[in-house]
C-alpha positions, 0 to 999 in steps of 0.5 A: 497756483497755475495747476489749481487754475488749470484744474478749475478751468478743466472742471468748469469745461466738463473735463475734470479728468484732463491729463496735463503737463506742468513745466517748471518755472521760471523760464525767463531770466535763467541760463540757456542750459537751465532752460534746456534742462527744464525742457528735457524734463518736460519732454520726459514727462510728456513721453511717460504720459503718452506711453502710460508710464505716468 
């Protein structure tokens, strides 16, 4: 759902090829260790995108 909105907004703003990073949800209402795991996964994905390994 959020990814579809992101793609639509990017296209409407003239950036159809925008690179983006999705963070797995939910973040609220889960244990801190689960939030950390999702954050680490997001950082790993960001690193891969920045280094061109995506």
